[in-house]
C-alpha positions as CSV (number, residue, x, y, z in Angstrom):
1,M,-3.4,20.6,-16.1
2,S,-3.6,17.5,-18.2
3,L,-1.6,14.1,-17.0
4,R,-1.9,12.7,-20.7
5,L,0.8,11.2,-22.6
6,S,-0.3,11.0,-26.3
7,A,-0.8,7.1,-27.5
8,R,2.5,5.3,-28.9
9,A,2.6,1.9,-29.7
10,V,6.0,2.0,-28.7
11,I,7.1,3.9,-25.1
12,R,9.4,6.5,-26.0
13,P,12.2,7.9,-23.0
14,P,10.0,9.8,-20.8
15,I,10.9,13.9,-20.1
16,L,11.5,14.3,-16.8
17,N,10.9,17.2,-14.8
18,S,13.1,18.5,-11.3
19,R,11.5,16.2,-9.4
20,G,12.6,13.4,-11.5
21,L,8.6,12.6,-13.0
22,A,7.7,11.8,-16.5
23,T,5.8,14.8,-17.5
24,A,3.3,15.5,-20.4
25,T,4.3,16.1,-23.5
26,S,1.2,17.7,-24.5
27,L,-1.6,19.6,-23.5
28,P,-5.0,18.2,-25.1
29,K,-8.1,19.4,-24.4
30,V,-10.1,17.2,-21.6
31,S,-13.7,17.9,-21.0
32,R,-14.5,19.0,-17.1
33,G,-15.7,16.4,-15.4
34,P,-14.9,14.3,-12.5
35,T,-11.7,13.6,-11.4
36,G,-11.3,9.8,-10.3
37,I,-8.9,9.3,-7.6
38,V,-8.7,5.4,-7.3
39,L,-7.0,3.8,-3.8
40,L,-5.3,0.4,-4.7
41,N,-5.0,-2.1,-2.0
42,M,-4.5,-5.6,-0.7
43,G,-8.0,-5.1,1.2
44,G,-9.6,-7.7,3.7
45,P,-12.9,-9.4,4.4
46,S,-15.5,-7.3,5.9
47,T,-17.3,-10.2,7.2
48,I,-16.6,-13.7,8.1
49,P,-18.4,-15.1,5.3
50,E,-16.1,-13.3,2.8
51,V,-12.9,-15.0,4.4
52,Y,-12.5,-17.8,2.0
53,D,-12.7,-16.0,-0.9
54,F,-10.3,-13.2,0.1
55,L,-7.6,-16.2,1.4
56,Y,-8.6,-18.0,-2.4
57,R,-7.5,-15.2,-4.0
58,L,-4.9,-13.9,-2.0
59,F,-3.3,-17.5,-2.6
60,A,-3.9,-17.6,-5.9
61,D,-1.9,-14.6,-7.1
62,G,1.4,-15.0,-8.3
63,D,2.3,-11.8,-7.9
64,L,2.3,-12.2,-4.1
65,I,2.9,-15.8,-3.5
66,P,4.6,-17.4,-6.4
67,L,2.9,-21.5,-5.9
68,G,4.1,-22.3,-9.6
69,R,2.4,-24.3,-12.1
70,Y,0.2,-25.6,-9.3
71,Q,-0.9,-22.1,-8.3
72,E,-4.4,-22.3,-8.7
73,P,-5.5,-25.7,-7.0
74,L,-2.6,-24.9,-4.3
75,A,-4.6,-21.5,-3.9
76,R,-8.0,-23.4,-3.3
77,F,-6.3,-26.0,-1.1
78,I,-4.6,-23.5,1.3
79,A,-7.6,-21.8,1.6
80,W,-9.7,-24.4,2.4
81,R,-7.3,-25.5,5.0
82,R,-6.5,-22.2,6.5
83,T,-10.5,-20.5,6.8
84,P,-11.2,-21.7,9.9
85,K,-8.2,-20.0,11.7
86,I,-8.4,-17.2,9.7
87,E,-12.5,-17.0,10.3
88,H,-11.3,-17.3,14.3
89,H,-8.8,-14.7,14.2
90,Y,-11.1,-11.8,12.1
91,E,-13.6,-12.7,15.0
92,E,-11.2,-11.9,17.6
93,I,-11.0,-8.6,16.1
94,G,-15.0,-7.5,16.1
95,G,-16.0,-9.9,12.7
96,G,-13.8,-8.5,10.1
97,S,-11.3,-6.2,8.6
98,P,-11.9,-1.9,9.0
99,I,-10.0,-1.8,5.9
100,R,-12.9,-1.0,4.0
101,K,-14.2,1.5,6.3
102,W,-11.0,3.5,6.5
103,S,-10.0,3.2,2.9
104,E,-13.9,4.9,1.9
105,F,-13.0,7.2,4.9
106,Q,-9.7,8.3,3.6
107,A,-10.9,8.8,0.0
108,T,-13.9,10.7,0.7
109,E,-11.7,13.4,2.8
110,M,-8.7,13.4,0.4
111,C,-11.2,14.2,-2.2
112,K,-12.7,17.2,0.2
113,R,-9.3,18.7,0.6
114,L,-8.5,18.0,-3.6
115,D,-11.4,20.0,-4.2
116,K,-9.9,23.2,-2.5
117,L,-6.6,22.5,-3.4
118,S,-6.8,21.7,-7.3
119,P,-10.1,23.2,-8.0
120,E,-9.2,23.3,-11.9
121,T,-9.6,19.3,-11.8
122,A,-12.3,19.4,-9.7
123,P,-14.9,17.6,-8.8
124,H,-12.5,14.7,-7.2
125,K,-14.3,11.6,-6.8
126,G,-12.6,8.9,-4.5
127,Y,-13.1,5.3,-5.2
128,V,-11.2,2.0,-3.6
129,A,-10.5,-1.1,-5.7
130,F,-9.1,-4.1,-3.5
131,R,-6.9,-6.8,-5.1
132,Y,-8.3,-9.6,-2.9
133,A,-11.8,-8.6,-1.4
134,K,-14.7,-6.3,-2.4
135,P,-14.6,-3.9,-3.8
136,L,-12.6,-5.8,-6.4
137,T,-11.1,-3.9,-9.5
138,D,-13.6,-4.9,-11.9
139,E,-16.8,-3.5,-9.5
140,T,-15.0,-0.1,-9.2
141,L,-14.2,0.3,-12.6
142,K,-18.3,-0.5,-13.2
143,Q,-18.9,2.1,-10.9
144,M,-16.6,4.5,-12.6
145,Q,-18.1,4.2,-15.7
146,H,-21.6,4.3,-14.7
147,D,-20.1,7.7,-12.8
148,G,-18.8,9.3,-16.2
149,I,-15.7,9.5,-15.0
150,K,-13.2,10.3,-18.0
151,R,-10.0,10.6,-16.2
152,A,-8.3,8.8,-12.8
153,I,-5.3,8.1,-10.9
154,A,-4.4,5.1,-9.5
155,F,-3.3,6.1,-6.0
156,T,-1.6,3.0,-4.4
157,Q,-2.0,2.5,-0.6
158,Y,1.3,0.8,-0.3
159,P,3.6,3.7,0.0
160,Q,6.4,1.4,-0.9
161,Y,6.5,-0.1,-4.0
162,S,6.1,-4.0,-4.7
163,C,5.5,-5.9,-7.7
164,S,3.5,-8.1,-5.0
165,T,1.9,-5.4,-4.0
166,T,1.0,-2.1,-6.0
167,G,2.4,-4.3,-8.9
168,S,0.1,-7.0,-8.6
169,S,-2.9,-4.6,-8.2
170,L,-2.0,-2.3,-11.4
171,N,-1.5,-5.4,-13.7
172,E,-5.1,-6.2,-12.3
173,L,-6.1,-2.9,-13.5
174,W,-4.9,-2.9,-16.5
175,K,-6.6,-6.9,-17.5
176,V,-9.8,-5.4,-16.4
177,T,-9.4,-2.1,-18.3
178,K,-8.8,-4.3,-21.3
179,S,-11.9,-5.9,-20.7
180,L,-14.4,-3.5,-19.8
181,D,-12.5,-0.3,-21.3
182,P,-11.2,-2.1,-24.3
183,N,-11.4,1.8,-26.2
184,S,-9.7,3.6,-23.0
185,E,-12.5,5.8,-22.7
186,I,-10.9,6.7,-19.0
187,K,-7.5,8.2,-19.0
188,W,-5.1,7.2,-16.3
189,S,-1.9,8.2,-14.3
190,V,-0.5,6.4,-11.6
191,I,0.8,7.2,-8.1
192,D,3.1,4.2,-8.0
193,R,5.1,5.4,-5.0
194,W,5.8,8.1,-2.2
195,P,8.2,6.4,0.9
196,T,9.7,9.2,1.7
197,H,6.5,12.3,1.2
198,S,6.9,14.6,4.1
199,G,3.3,14.1,5.2
200,L,3.6,10.7,5.5
201,V,6.9,10.7,7.1
202,K,5.8,13.5,9.7
203,T,2.0,11.7,10.6
204,F,4.5,8.4,11.5
205,A,6.4,10.5,14.0
206,Q,3.6,12.4,15.3
207,L,2.0,8.9,16.3
208,I,5.5,7.3,17.9
209,K,6.2,10.7,19.6
210,D,2.3,10.1,21.2
211,K,3.3,6.7,22.3
212,L,6.3,7.8,24.1
213,K,5.0,10.0,26.2
214,E,3.3,6.8,27.7
215,Y,6.5,5.8,29.0
216,D,8.3,7.3,32.0
217,E,10.7,10.3,31.0
218,K,13.5,8.4,32.9
219,V,13.2,5.3,29.9
220,R,11.8,7.4,27.1
221,D,14.9,8.1,25.1
222,K,15.9,4.2,25.5
223,V,12.4,2.5,24.1
224,I,13.1,0.7,21.2
225,L,11.2,1.3,17.8
226,L,10.8,-1.7,15.6
227,F,9.2,-0.7,12.2
228,S,7.4,-3.4,11.0
229,A,6.4,-4.2,7.4
230,H,4.4,-7.1,5.9
231,S,7.7,-9.4,4.4
232,L,8.0,-10.7,1.0
233,P,9.3,-14.0,-0.3
234,M,13.2,-14.1,-0.9
235,S,12.3,-14.9,-4.6
236,V,10.4,-12.1,-4.8
237,V,13.4,-10.0,-3.0
238,N,15.9,-11.5,-5.6
239,R,14.0,-10.5,-9.2
240,G,15.1,-6.7,-7.6
241,D,12.1,-5.8,-6.4
242,P,12.6,-2.1,-4.8
243,Y,10.2,-2.8,-1.5
244,P,13.2,-3.6,0.8
245,A,14.7,-0.5,0.3
246,E,12.1,1.8,0.1
247,V,10.5,0.4,3.6
248,A,14.0,1.1,5.1
249,A,14.0,4.5,3.3
250,T,10.7,5.3,5.0
251,A,11.9,4.0,8.3
252,H,15.2,6.1,8.1
253,S,13.2,9.4,6.9
254,V,10.9,8.9,10.2
255,M,13.9,8.5,12.4
256,R,15.6,11.5,10.7
257,E,12.2,13.4,12.0
258,L,12.6,11.9,14.8
259,K,16.3,13.5,15.2
260,F,17.2,9.9,16.0
261,T,16.4,10.1,19.4
262,N,15.7,6.5,19.9
263,P,17.3,3.0,19.0
264,Y,15.4,1.1,15.7
265,R,15.6,-1.8,13.9
266,L,13.4,-2.7,10.5
267,V,12.0,-5.9,11.0
268,W,9.6,-8.1,9.0
269,Q,5.8,-9.6,9.4
270,S,3.6,-12.2,8.2
271,Q,5.5,-14.7,6.8
272,V,3.6,-17.7,5.0
273,G,5.0,-20.8,4.3
274,P,8.0,-22.7,4.4
275,S,10.0,-20.8,1.6
276,A,12.7,-18.6,2.6
277,W,11.1,-14.7,3.6
278,L,12.5,-11.3,4.3
279,G,13.8,-11.3,8.1
280,A,14.0,-11.2,10.8
281,Q,10.7,-11.6,11.9
282,T,9.1,-9.1,14.4
283,S,7.8,-11.8,16.5
284,D,11.2,-13.4,16.7
285,T,12.8,-10.1,17.7
286,V,10.5,-8.9,20.2
287,K,10.9,-12.6,22.1
288,S,14.8,-12.0,21.6
289,L,14.8,-8.5,22.8
290,V,12.6,-9.3,25.9
291,K,15.1,-12.6,26.7
292,K,17.8,-9.6,26.6
293,G,15.9,-7.9,29.0
294,Q,15.3,-4.9,26.6
295,T,11.6,-4.7,27.5
296,N,10.2,-1.2,26.5
297,I,9.0,-1.5,22.9
298,I,7.0,0.4,20.3
299,L,6.1,-1.6,17.2
300,V,5.3,0.6,14.2
301,P,3.4,-0.9,11.4
302,I,5.5,1.3,8.9
303,A,3.7,-0.1,5.5
304,F,0.5,-0.2,6.1
305,T,-2.1,2.8,6.0
306,S,-4.5,1.8,8.2
307,D,-5.7,-0.9,11.0
308,H,-6.4,-4.3,9.4
309,I,-6.1,-7.8,10.6
310,E,-2.0,-7.8,10.8
311,T,-1.8,-4.8,12.8
312,L,-5.1,-5.3,15.0
313,H,-4.5,-9.3,15.1
314,E,-0.7,-10.2,14.4
315,L,0.7,-7.2,16.2
316,D,-1.8,-6.5,18.8
317,L,-2.7,-10.2,20.0
318,E,-0.2,-12.6,18.9
319,I,3.1,-10.5,19.4
320,I,2.1,-7.7,22.0
321,K,-0.7,-9.7,24.3
322,E,0.6,-12.6,24.2
323,T,4.1,-11.8,25.1
324,K,2.6,-9.9,28.5
325,V,5.1,-7.5,28.6
326,E,3.8,-4.1,29.9
327,G,6.5,-2.1,28.0
328,I,5.9,-3.6,24.5
329,K,3.2,-1.0,22.9
330,R,2.1,-0.7,19.5
331,A,2.4,3.1,17.8
332,E,-1.1,3.9,16.1
333,S,-1.9,3.5,12.6
334,L,-2.4,6.1,10.3
335,N,-6.5,5.2,9.8
336,G,-8.2,9.0,9.6
337,H,-5.5,11.0,11.5
338,P,-6.3,14.9,9.9
339,M,-2.1,14.7,9.3
340,F,-2.0,11.6,7.2
341,I,-5.4,13.0,4.8
342,D,-3.6,16.1,4.6
343,A,-0.6,13.8,3.1
344,L,-2.9,11.8,0.9
345,A,-4.4,15.3,-0.5
346,D,-0.9,16.6,-1.0
347,V,0.5,13.6,-2.9
348,V,-2.5,13.8,-5.3
349,H,-2.1,17.4,-5.6
350,S,1.4,17.3,-6.3
351,H,0.8,14.6,-9.0
352,L,-1.5,16.7,-10.8
353,K,0.7,20.0,-10.7
354,D,3.7,17.9,-12.3
355,G,1.6,16.5,-15.2
356,A,2.9,13.0,-14.0
357,V,2.0,9.7,-15.9
358,A,4.1,7.8,-13.1
359,S,7.0,7.9,-11.2
360,N,10.7,7.6,-13.2
361,Q,11.2,4.4,-11.2
362,Y,8.1,3.0,-12.4
363,H,9.5,2.8,-16.0
364,M,11.9,-0.1,-14.9
365,Q,10.6,-3.4,-14.4
366,C,12.8,-5.7,-12.0
367,P,15.9,-7.0,-13.6
368,M,15.4,-10.3,-13.5
369,C,11.8,-10.3,-13.7
370,K,10.4,-12.4,-16.7
371,K,6.7,-11.6,-16.4
372,E,5.1,-10.4,-19.9
373,V,1.8,-9.0,-17.5
374,C,4.2,-6.7,-15.9
375,S,5.7,-5.4,-19.2
376,D,2.5,-4.8,-20.7
377,S,0.3,-3.3,-17.9
378,R,3.5,-0.7,-17.4
379,R,3.4,-0.1,-21.4
380,F,-0.7,0.7,-21.0
381,F,-0.5,3.4,-17.9
382,L,2.6,5.0,-19.3
383,S,1.5,5.3,-22.9
384,Q,-1.7,7.4,-21.5
């Protein structure tokens, strides 16, 4: 089935299928060839020497951390100042981030399943495009062109949409495509969010059940579950960003799968700088609960699809190890769990069957957003 909408200079109102997704209006003939599946993510430095460049790219991204008119020089200064500390953090977790390893594994295993689930769009070839670390988006697109990819799916690995994460990655993909593929020889569709996908929910629930087994049966149902997600500046939230609601939807869906057996809260981590960010902070919440005598706690990294610095250092070392309370543990990350790989394949398979260009929600820009790049990138992807 084709994934494409005929190109238009102006976006027309989408035709929606029963799942609320925009569907193709025609079925143009597409030559049989590899279907590229590109996993989009923030990324992380695989080695210590990559830390500065990673930090610079991160702080230079106004979609993620808006610093105003002095974004670029401030990014260089902040990266320079923070590099020694962050290098030490990466040394403490083994010398670099494992996110590339896990992402490439997930892409490969997902495509093996897709070849069986969707032979009509096979072979499927997986790619990884990171926003701030290698492989960067331009490197990945060049490789796809070399491989002869003519149709591709940009598959966000942020299950919950935010303009600062998925939005930023898609904006970057659009910019790179303008430069490297000006004639749009690669036709794109987008999986822009999947916060309540059943496979994702069931995998999180299973990982929590596995961790709950480590507690005595007498206290097991009293263990507090803290769903921890990367925070956002309130300036982004106040633009109408859907991320807080979608993270909450994931957490609620997981608890429903668990039949609400345990008390839970949604908390936020990784705040940077003095400006107001979405709270309560994970570290502050854990400290407060411990002071109240509530020492059986499981941290659940609900917005991450693999281990990286935020799980291995921030949660494991800065919170769990430093707190020195035996009852505080972390649920394992999704990483290479077979149920999660099945979920990835199912998300893409459903997308292929629906002929979706993007979710209906992707058509709506944040209500208070005034960035032309967000409008332009949406126009590009929705007119494929």
